[in-house]
C-alpha positions as CSV (number, residue, x, y, z in Angstrom):
1,M,101.3,105.8,74.6
2,N,103.2,103.3,76.6
3,R,103.1,104.4,80.4
4,R,106.4,102.8,81.2
5,R,109.4,105.4,81.4
6,A,113.0,104.4,80.7
7,V,115.7,105.7,82.8
8,A,117.9,108.2,81.0
9,M,121.1,107.4,83.0
10,G,123.1,110.3,81.8
11,S,120.4,112.9,83.1
12,I,119.9,111.6,86.6
13,P,120.5,114.4,89.0
14,L,123.5,114.3,91.4
15,V,122.4,113.1,94.7
16,I,123.7,112.2,98.0
17,V,122.4,108.7,99.3
18,A,122.2,108.4,103.3
19,A,120.0,105.4,103.6
20,A,117.4,103.3,101.8
21,T,114.5,105.4,103.1
22,T,116.2,108.7,104.1
23,I,116.2,111.9,102.0
24,L,118.4,112.5,98.9
25,M,119.6,116.0,99.5
26,T,119.3,118.9,96.9
27,T,122.5,120.6,95.8
28,T,122.9,123.6,98.1
29,D,125.4,125.4,100.4
30,D,124.1,123.5,103.4
31,P,121.6,120.8,102.2
32,E,121.2,119.3,106.0
33,A,120.1,122.8,107.2
34,R,117.6,123.2,104.5
35,V,116.1,119.8,105.1
36,A,115.9,120.4,108.9
37,M,114.1,123.7,108.4
38,H,111.3,121.9,106.7
39,E,111.0,119.0,109.2
40,G,107.5,119.4,111.2
41,L,106.1,122.0,108.8
42,V,103.5,119.7,107.4
43,T,101.8,116.6,109.1
44,G,100.2,113.7,107.2
45,T,101.1,111.0,104.8
46,V,102.0,111.3,101.2
47,W,101.0,108.0,99.4
48,V,102.9,107.1,96.2
49,A,102.1,104.3,93.8
50,N,105.2,102.6,92.5
51,E,104.0,101.2,89.2
52,D,106.9,98.9,88.2
53,G,107.7,98.2,91.9
54,A,104.3,96.7,92.6
55,S,104.2,98.6,95.7
56,L,102.8,101.7,97.5
57,S,105.1,104.0,99.6
58,A,103.8,105.9,102.6
59,I,105.8,109.0,103.2
60,D,105.7,110.8,106.5
61,A,105.2,114.4,105.6
62,A,106.6,115.7,109.0
63,S,110.0,113.9,108.3
64,N,110.0,113.5,104.7
65,K,111.0,109.9,105.1
66,V,109.3,106.7,104.1
67,A,107.4,105.4,107.0
68,T,106.3,102.1,105.5
69,T,105.9,100.2,102.1
70,L,103.2,98.0,101.0
71,T,104.0,95.5,98.5
72,G,102.1,93.0,96.3
73,L,99.7,95.2,94.2
74,K,100.6,94.7,90.5
75,S,101.2,97.8,88.3
76,P,99.7,100.4,90.6
77,H,99.0,103.4,88.2
78,N,97.4,105.8,90.8
79,V,96.6,105.9,94.6
80,Q,94.2,108.3,96.2
81,A,93.5,109.2,99.8
82,T,89.8,110.1,100.8
83,A,89.0,113.7,102.0
84,D,88.7,112.3,105.6
85,G,92.0,110.6,105.5
86,E,90.5,107.4,106.8
87,S,90.8,105.3,103.6
88,V,93.4,105.0,100.6
89,W,92.3,103.7,97.3
90,A,94.5,102.4,94.4
91,V,94.3,100.7,91.2
92,S,96.1,97.9,89.5
93,G,96.2,98.3,85.8
94,S,97.4,94.7,85.1
95,T,94.5,92.9,87.2
96,S,91.8,95.5,86.5
97,M,90.7,96.2,89.9
98,A,90.6,98.8,92.7
99,I,91.5,98.3,96.3
100,K,90.5,100.2,99.4
101,L,93.0,100.4,102.5
102,D,92.3,101.4,105.9
103,A,94.7,104.3,106.6
104,S,95.3,103.4,110.2
105,T,95.7,99.6,110.1
106,L,96.9,99.4,106.3
107,A,94.6,96.4,105.9
108,V,92.9,95.8,102.7
109,T,89.0,96.6,103.4
110,G,87.7,96.2,100.0
111,M,88.3,95.1,96.4
112,V,86.3,95.7,93.1
113,A,86.7,94.9,89.6
114,T,87.0,97.9,87.1
115,G,87.0,98.2,83.4
116,A,90.1,97.4,81.4
117,M,93.4,99.1,82.4
118,P,92.3,101.3,85.2
119,A,94.5,104.5,85.2
120,H,93.2,106.7,88.1
121,V,90.8,106.4,90.9
122,V,89.1,109.4,92.8
123,V,86.5,109.4,95.9
124,T,83.8,112.0,95.9
125,P,84.0,114.6,98.8
126,D,81.0,113.0,100.5
127,L,82.9,109.7,100.4
128,T,80.0,107.8,98.9
129,T,81.2,106.9,95.4
130,S,84.6,106.1,93.8
131,Y,85.4,106.6,90.1
132,T,88.1,104.9,88.0
133,T,89.1,105.7,84.5
134,N,89.2,102.6,82.4
135,N,91.9,103.5,80.0
136,A,91.6,100.6,77.4
137,D,87.7,100.5,77.1
138,D,86.8,104.2,77.1
139,T,84.7,104.0,80.2
140,V,84.5,105.1,83.9
141,T,83.5,102.8,86.6
142,A,81.4,104.1,89.6
143,V,81.5,102.0,92.8
144,N,79.6,102.4,95.9
145,A,82.4,103.1,98.4
146,S,80.7,101.4,101.3
147,T,79.5,98.1,99.8
148,M,82.4,97.9,97.3
149,Q,79.9,97.0,94.5
150,S,80.0,98.7,91.0
151,V,76.8,100.8,90.3
152,A,77.5,102.1,86.8
153,T,79.7,101.9,83.8
154,I,80.0,105.2,82.0
155,P,81.1,105.7,78.4
156,V,83.4,108.6,78.1
157,G,85.9,109.9,75.5
158,T,89.0,108.1,74.1
159,G,91.5,106.8,76.5
160,P,90.4,108.3,79.7
161,H,93.3,108.8,82.0
162,G,93.3,111.3,84.9
163,L,90.0,112.5,86.6
164,R,89.0,114.6,89.6
165,P,85.6,115.5,91.4
166,S,84.4,119.1,91.5
167,P,84.8,120.6,95.0
168,D,81.0,120.4,95.5
169,G,80.9,116.7,94.3
170,K,78.3,117.5,91.5
171,W,80.7,116.6,88.5
172,I,83.6,114.4,87.7
173,Y,85.9,115.8,85.0
174,V,87.7,113.1,83.0
175,A,90.8,113.9,80.9
176,N,90.6,111.6,77.7
177,I,94.4,111.3,76.9
178,G,93.6,109.3,73.6
179,G,91.7,112.4,72.1
180,T,91.3,116.1,72.6
181,T,88.3,116.3,75.2
182,L,87.3,116.4,78.9
183,S,84.4,114.3,79.7
184,V,81.9,115.9,82.3
185,V,80.1,113.1,84.3
186,D,77.1,113.9,86.4
187,T,77.5,112.2,89.7
188,A,73.7,112.4,90.4
189,T,73.0,110.4,87.3
190,N,76.4,108.6,86.7
191,S,76.2,109.7,83.0
192,Q,78.3,111.7,80.7
193,V,76.6,115.1,80.1
194,A,79.0,117.0,78.2
195,E,82.5,116.7,76.4
196,I,84.7,119.7,76.2
197,E,87.2,120.3,73.4
198,V,90.4,121.4,75.0
199,G,93.5,120.2,72.9
200,A,95.8,117.4,72.1
201,A,96.1,114.5,74.6
202,P,94.7,116.0,78.0
203,A,96.1,114.0,80.9
204,Q,94.9,115.2,84.1
205,V,92.5,117.8,85.5
206,A,92.6,120.1,88.4
207,F,90.0,122.2,89.9
208,S,90.2,125.6,91.4
209,P,89.4,125.4,95.2
210,D,86.2,127.4,94.5
211,G,85.1,125.2,91.6
212,R,85.0,128.0,89.2
213,F,87.7,126.6,86.7
214,V,89.3,123.3,85.8
215,Y,92.7,123.1,84.3
216,A,93.9,120.4,82.0
217,S,97.4,119.2,81.0
218,L,97.6,118.9,77.3
219,S,100.6,116.3,77.0
220,G,100.1,116.4,73.1
221,E,100.9,120.2,72.8
222,N,103.1,121.0,75.7
223,A,100.4,123.4,77.2
224,V,97.8,123.6,80.0
225,A,94.3,124.5,79.3
226,K,91.7,126.5,81.4
227,V,88.0,125.9,81.3
228,D,85.2,127.8,82.7
229,V,83.1,125.3,84.7
230,A,79.9,127.3,84.4
231,T,79.9,127.6,80.7
232,R,82.0,124.4,79.9
233,K,84.0,126.4,77.6
234,L,87.8,126.7,76.9
235,V,88.9,130.2,78.1
236,G,92.6,130.0,77.7
237,K,96.0,128.1,77.1
238,T,99.4,128.5,78.5
239,A,102.6,126.7,77.2
240,V,104.5,124.7,79.9
241,G,107.3,122.1,79.6
242,S,107.6,118.8,77.6
243,G,105.0,116.2,77.9
244,P,102.9,117.7,80.8
245,I,101.0,115.0,82.8
246,Q,99.7,115.6,86.3
247,T,98.5,119.1,87.6
248,F,97.3,120.4,90.8
249,V,96.1,123.8,92.1
250,S,97.4,124.9,95.6
251,P,94.4,125.0,98.3
252,D,95.1,128.6,98.7
253,N,94.4,129.3,95.0
254,K,97.8,130.8,94.4
255,Y,99.7,128.5,92.3
256,L,98.8,126.1,89.4
257,L,101.5,123.1,89.2
258,V,102.1,121.3,86.2
259,A,104.5,118.1,86.1
260,N,106.4,117.9,82.8
261,Q,107.1,114.3,82.2
262,G,108.8,114.5,78.6
263,T,109.3,111.5,76.6
264,D,110.8,108.0,77.0
265,D,113.9,109.2,75.0
266,E,114.1,112.5,76.6
267,P,112.5,112.6,80.2
268,G,111.4,115.8,81.4
269,T,112.8,117.1,84.7
270,T,110.6,120.1,85.7
271,V,107.5,121.4,87.1
272,S,105.9,124.4,85.7
273,I,104.4,126.8,88.3
274,L,101.7,129.2,87.1
275,S,100.2,132.1,89.0
276,V,96.4,131.6,89.1
277,D,95.8,135.2,88.9
278,T,97.8,135.7,85.7
279,F,97.6,132.2,84.2
280,K,101.2,132.6,83.3
281,V,104.3,130.6,84.3
282,V,106.2,132.3,87.1
283,K,108.9,129.7,87.4
284,S,110.1,126.2,86.1
285,V,111.7,124.2,88.9
286,K,113.9,121.1,88.3
287,T,112.5,118.2,90.3
288,G,113.8,115.2,88.7
289,D,113.8,112.9,85.6
290,G,110.3,112.0,84.3
291,A,108.4,114.4,86.7
292,H,104.9,112.9,86.6
293,G,102.6,113.1,89.7
294,V,102.0,116.3,91.6
295,V,100.1,116.9,94.9
296,I,100.0,119.7,97.5
297,D,99.4,119.5,101.2
298,P,96.1,121.3,102.6
299,S,98.2,124.1,104.1
300,S,99.8,125.0,100.6
301,R,103.3,124.8,102.1
302,H,104.7,121.7,100.3
303,A,104.1,120.2,96.9
304,Y,105.4,116.5,96.3
305,V,106.3,115.3,92.7
306,T,106.9,111.7,91.6
307,N,110.0,111.5,89.5
308,M,109.3,108.3,87.3
309,A,112.7,107.9,85.8
310,A,114.6,108.7,89.0
311,D,112.5,106.6,91.4
312,T,112.2,109.5,93.9
313,V,109.7,112.1,95.2
314,A,110.6,115.7,95.2
315,V,109.5,118.0,98.0
316,L,109.0,121.5,96.7
317,D,108.7,124.5,99.1
318,L,105.9,126.8,97.7
319,K,107.2,129.8,99.7
320,S,110.8,129.8,98.2
321,L,109.7,127.8,95.1
322,T,112.6,125.5,95.4
323,V,113.2,121.7,96.0
324,V,114.1,121.1,99.5
325,A,114.3,117.3,99.5
326,R,114.3,114.1,97.3
327,I,113.0,110.9,98.8
328,P,113.8,107.5,97.4
329,V,110.7,105.3,96.9
330,G,109.9,102.2,94.7
331,S,110.5,101.6,91.0
332,T,108.6,104.0,88.7
333,P,106.6,106.2,91.1
334,N,103.4,107.3,89.4
335,G,100.4,108.5,91.1
336,I,100.6,110.6,94.3
337,S,98.1,111.6,97.0
338,F,98.1,113.5,100.3
339,S,96.3,112.1,103.5
340,T,95.7,114.1,106.5
341,Q,96.2,110.8,108.6
342,T,99.7,110.0,109.8
343,V,101.1,106.4,109.0
344,E,103.1,105.1,112.0
345,P,106.7,103.8,110.7
346,S,106.5,100.0,110.2
347,P,108.3,97.3,108.4
348,E,107.5,96.6,104.7
349,T,104.1,94.6,104.5
350,K,102.8,92.6,101.8
351,L,99.2,93.2,101.1
352,E,96.7,90.4,101.2
353,L,95.3,90.2,97.5
354,P,94.0,87.4,95.3
355,V,96.2,86.1,92.7
356,V,95.3,87.5,89.4
357,S,97.3,87.4,86.2
358,G,97.2,90.1,83.4
359,D,99.2,92.3,81.3
360,S,99.4,96.1,81.5
361,S,101.2,96.8,78.2
362,T,98.4,98.6,76.4
363,M,97.9,101.4,78.7
364,K,97.6,104.5,76.4
365,H,99.9,106.6,78.5
């Protein structure tokens, strides 16, 4: 599947634009009061990969405004902050590489080649190893996070896309969007040890905080799957919206969120919110056209959703289950991650990267 999403002009939600990096308010009786109520509730930085904008946006979570923009990274499909908040990783699909940034100085501290068309990158909880899914060659690359040297190339399923480590760091679960399986990678041996049948075109996975279950969005059948990690068996499915892509479990283990991207012709606009206890949808919330990436802050107060066809990030209050702000970012915001480290406001900066040519048109998503 082509990962670029056309903007459906007729379906873009009504917004009020205050300034280039200010908030786009949601429709409400008193939108300014609603936004003000949510200022300062969460601290940290929301990192966004703007795929067609060749940039990374850093959003100040306290003010819900863009603190800075880093340009010059071609087709960044995904971005990931480390568990300690000190580093940020991103992948370039068109140049087949991953980069590592210092979250304080915003300097590039390392670069490494990946396989063809890297889609997502994650870093293990102990910060020792990063893993990238290589969508075009059905592999995962393991990288020593200190030396920035590749240590393994791991064959997995067809079209690997999203991936995440288990909370204990023992496993990497990979969603193979070109097939019907999740690959299980043992981080001790850097090898695939199992493949779990879950359903059509799994796009991303999300672990429960206790590591007992993993959830996978099934973009090919508009559902989300639940897998028992101990038995590596599918234990349930629940219908969600059209074209579900990224999914995330709140750190308090109350909600499972699934972003419904839809299709090129009919972009989805919603996030399905499921109760973890019942594994049923409790509410569907409109966030914006082409809802794709989703992340939740460590306090479980706010979720953040990239709207690929609207070039915004929606801020979702997990107490009222309503959108409280929309933030303009770069073109085609895709991957998203939360860092506990705050980025100080600064002018737009171009990343110092080598000049590499390439073409990202074959990404299977």
